[in-house]
N, C-alpha and C positions, 0 to 999 in steps of 0.2 A: 502493501500500500503504498509506502513512505516513497517507492522510487517513481511510483506511476504519481505521485504529488507532483516528485520533482521537477517528472516530464512534460506534466500538465503546465507546474507555473515557467518551465523553461521555453514549451510551446507560444505562451502567452509572454513572454517575453520577447522573441523571435518574432511573431504576427507584430506586437508595438512596433519594432524597430522599424520593421517593413512597411507598418501602414503611417512612419512620422517621416514624412519627407526629410526633413533635419537631421534626422537618424539616419538616415540613409547616406546623406551628404558628410555627417561625420565619418561613418565607415568605411561608405566606399571612395568619395570625393577628396576625402581633406589628405589620404594616406598619401594621392597620387599627386598633389599639389604641392604637399612636401616634399616629395621624393623628387619630384622636376624642379623644383624652385632652388633647393640643396644642390642638385647636380648640375645644372645651367652656370648657377653660380660659382660652384668651386669646383664642378669637373673638368672646368678647363683650364684650371691655375697648375703648370707644372707636365700640362699635356703636349706642349713643346708646339706645335701648329693653329689650335684652335683662335688663340687672341694675336690679333697683328697690329702695329705699331706703324700708322704713318709715317715719313720722314719725308720732308720738302729738301729735294737737291738745288743748291743753285751751282752748275756745272760750267765754273767760265774757262776751265780748259779746255773742254769738249774736244777730249783727244779718242783714241781706241783705248788707251791705258785707264781714262776717267769711265769711260761705255762701259771695262772690262770690271773695276769696283762697283758699277752701279747694279751690275747683273749677279756679283758676288754678294752684293745685301739681297738682295731680292732672292736670294738662295738659302739665305736664312732660315728661311720660312714665316718669321717673328716679325720681318722688318716690310712694309712695301713701301715703294718712293712713288713720289710724287714732283715730277718736274717745274721749277720757274725757270719764267729769265730774268727775274731781277730778286734784289735779297728784298725788296719794301714789300712786294706783295704776298714772301714767304713766311716773312713776319708778320704780314696781317694775317695771314692764315693762322700763325702758330697763336697769335694771340688769343682767338678766339676759337680753337682747338679742332680748329680746322683738319692741321697736323701736330706729332705727337714731339717732335725734335724737328729742326732745321740744320742743313749740312754744305756747307760752301766749300768747294771744290777749288783751288786757287788755279791761276791761270801756271802757275811751275809745277802744277802737278808732274806731269807726264816727263818734264824735263828732270825733276829729280828722280826720276826713279830709273829712269834709262843711263843717268848718271853714275847714278848707286850699282845699275849692273854693270855698265862698263869696266867701272874698277872698286870693286866694294870694299879693296882695302885701303883707300885712297880717303883725305880727311878734305879731298877738293870738293866731292860733290855738294850740291845746293840742297839745304833742309826744306821742307816745305811744311807748313801748318793747316790742317783741314778745324776751318771755325763750325762750332757744334754749339745750338741751344737747344736746349729742351723747355716741354711745357710744365709749369712750375704748378701746373694744375693737376696732377695726378704725380704721386708719390713712389708709383713702380717703371715709371719712364726714365727716371736720373741713374735705377740698379738694371735696367736690361740693355737702352737702345745702344751706349755708349761701348757696352761690352762686346755686342753681335755685329756694328761695324769697325770696331777692330780685330775681329774675327774676320770680317768682310778684305778687312786696309789689308792683313797680314796672306790672306791666298791671293792676292791680286798681287803682291811682289814676290810671294816666294813658290808658288805653286801648294804650299803646303802650309796647316799650320805649325808654325814656328817662332816661339815669344821669344827667344833667348838672342837672337840676331838684330844686328844694328839695323835700325830704319830709315828712310831716305823722309819718309814722309810721317809726321805722326800727328795724332789728334790734339789739339788745344783743349785747353780746361774748363770741360762744359758750362755754360750759361745760363742764367732761367730769365724769363722774361720779364726786365723789371730787375735784373741782380737781386732781386728779394729772398732771404733766408726762411724759407718758412717748414715749422714744426708740425708731426703728423698731424698734433691736433686739428694744424690748418686747412688740413687734406679731406679732413671729417665731417669739418661743420656744416659745408651744404649740402651733407646728406644728410644732419640730423633735421633742417630743416623739414623736409622732405618725409623723416622717419615721425616727425611727431605730428603730421596733419594726415596721415592714414589711419591712426589709430580713430578719429571723427567717425568714421565709418561703421565702427561698436557703438559709440553712443550713440547714434541716427537710429540703430538697429535695435539698441538695447531698450532707447528711450518707447522707442514707436511700440512695438510689443507687447511690452509693459501696458502702456494707455490702452493697446487693445483689448489684452486679458481684463482688464481691471473696466471697462466701458466708457474709458474716457472718449474715445475718439465718437464711440456710438454717440454719447451726451452729444458732443459738439458739433455730429452730424445734421443731428433736430433744430439747433439754429442758424439765422442766417446767411455764418460764414462756409464759406466756398472751398472744394478741397484743395484749388490754386492759392484761396490762402495761407491756408494752413503750410501747406510745401512753403512757399515766397518765406513766409514766418520763421518757417526750421532753416533755411538755406540766409538769412538775414542775420538769425541768429549765432550761429555754428560761423559765418564770415566774421562776425564777432568773437567770437572767441578764439578764432584763426591769428586776426590781429594782433590779440593779448598773449597767443601764442607765438609769434612770431616773433614781440618785442623783447617776451622774455628771454626769447634761445638768442636771438642777437643782443642782448645786454650783457647776461651771462658769457656770451663765447666773448666780449670787446674786457668784461671784466677778466675774464684769464687769457686775457693775452692776444686775442684777434683782432688784427685789424684789414678789417675790409676794403680791396684797393678800388673802392670806385665811390661817390659823393652821396651826395642825399638821392638827386635822382633814378641813382643806380639803386639804391636801398627801396623805393618808392616800385620800381621795376622787381623786385626781388619780393616782395610782399605781395605783390600781384601776382607772380607767377603763383607763390603760394597759396595767395588766396584760390584760383583756378580748381588748385588740386584738392583742397579742402570742399568743393561743389562739386568735384567728380567724386568725392571718398562718399557726398551724403549720398548722392545717386547712390553708389554702393550698396550704401546703408540701407534704403528704400528696398533695392531688392535683395538684400537679406531678412528685413523684417516679412514684407511679402510673405514667403516659405518657411519663417521661423512661427515656433508655438507659445516658446517659451522663451525669455530673455536669457537662460543658460543656453538655448541652444543656437540662438541669434552671436552669442560670443561664437561658438563652435565655428560658424560657418561661415562668420564674417572672418575667421582667417585663410579660408580662402581668396579671399579678395588683395588682405593684407600681404601675407607670402609673399607673391609675384612682387605685390611694391618695395617688402624690404630688403628681397638678394637683385631686383634685379634694377632696381633704379636709384639704391641710398647711397652707400659707401663701400656695397661687397663690390669687388672687382668681378666684372661680367664680362662676356661677348656683347659687345654693343649693338651687334647686330639683332638681338636678340630682347636686349635692354631697352630698344626702342618701342619695343612693344607696350613697354610700363607708361605710364601718366608720371610717376615720380622721375625717371630720369630727363625728360624736359626741363621737371624743375630746377636739378640739380645742377646739369650741367648749364642753363642760365645761372646760377650763381655763382660757380665756377665761374666762368667767364669773366661774371660783375665783380668777386670778390676774390679770388684768386690769379686770375689773368687782368684784370684791369681794363678790360671790352667795355666801349663807348654800350651807355646804354640803346640808343639806337642804332647798332649793326646789325647785319643781317642776321646775323646767326643765332643772336637772343631775339629779335624781333620772329623770327623764324619758329623758336621753343615757345613764345607767346602766346603764335598761332594756332601751333598744335593743340596745347593745354585748352582754348577757347572753345576748338571745335570738341576735345573731348569732354571737355565739360557740359557742352551745351548737347551733346548726346548719349553722356551717360546720365546727367539728370533729368532730362527728359523719358527714358526709359525707366528710370525707378521710379516717375510718376506716376508713366501710364503701367509699369505690372506692380505698382502697390493698388491703384487705385481697380487693378482687376481680378488680383487676388488678397491683396493684402487686407482687406477689410470682412472678409467673410469668417 
């Protein structure tokens, strides 16, 4: 009899899990999203070829040697090259994150190599220096790019990796945009803004689920208040919360030594980008509330939308091609351009990211309102 009772209770629990959509999300979809998020974010690290860094090349030598050097850079499979006619355009793209580094090949490049190979034992051959500038918006570029460029240079001159021989061409000391010395905390700050905003989806989902279960939404529906007024007030309230959140993060970061490389206009644009992410997550919260029966289940389902944004668009290194699917990516990149690279608030890269965020906010918020009107009131 005891076994029968246990079996009956077990069947009841399994039926409850199957009938409750939130439970199915937690059991089936949440582990999938968790695994995929971790896999995409961390799986590429150390794989050697999944993450590529774009290097802008200004070739003032334009010789067969410089072309062979660039070919060897590409063969590293970690670096990809982008050609530029002049240094100004290359450094402009470096400032806005278009490339991760800029390498200037001097006119004396081929002459130095040919003179050295003609008489390696002599000290009369001319030595050339490659100018290398790195993106200060990334704390990984500085440790990765110079090593692979050195590897390509050695392969170009000797035909094989050999670091013990003298070289007619050396890589100059890498410089950062604006020559600023940044700490690891500085690199993390832009992602913190995105990281904080995504949890608003949980608050919205929990509040709506609780108000629906307690009958508050039903009572409001009997008044002249329309559904659009309810959702508009919710978005406005969370925008106010987002402003406070941004000011707290910015203020505390400055107190801890962070110095944004932008003025008041840049800070306003950064705030606009973060608030657009708030609107996106209000939409996600409406979707979660539509399919959740309890506030606890809303918390679990909410992480399905939170995890991809955490690992693909904040401060976790992940392939850019996949990270672009997450709205947090565009906020973090905007803040990197403004706060770390010192880009102008009106630059094309910043404005493009703002446009994508506007489209994201309109789409997700509209979808959230529609789904909640169809399912969330039942």
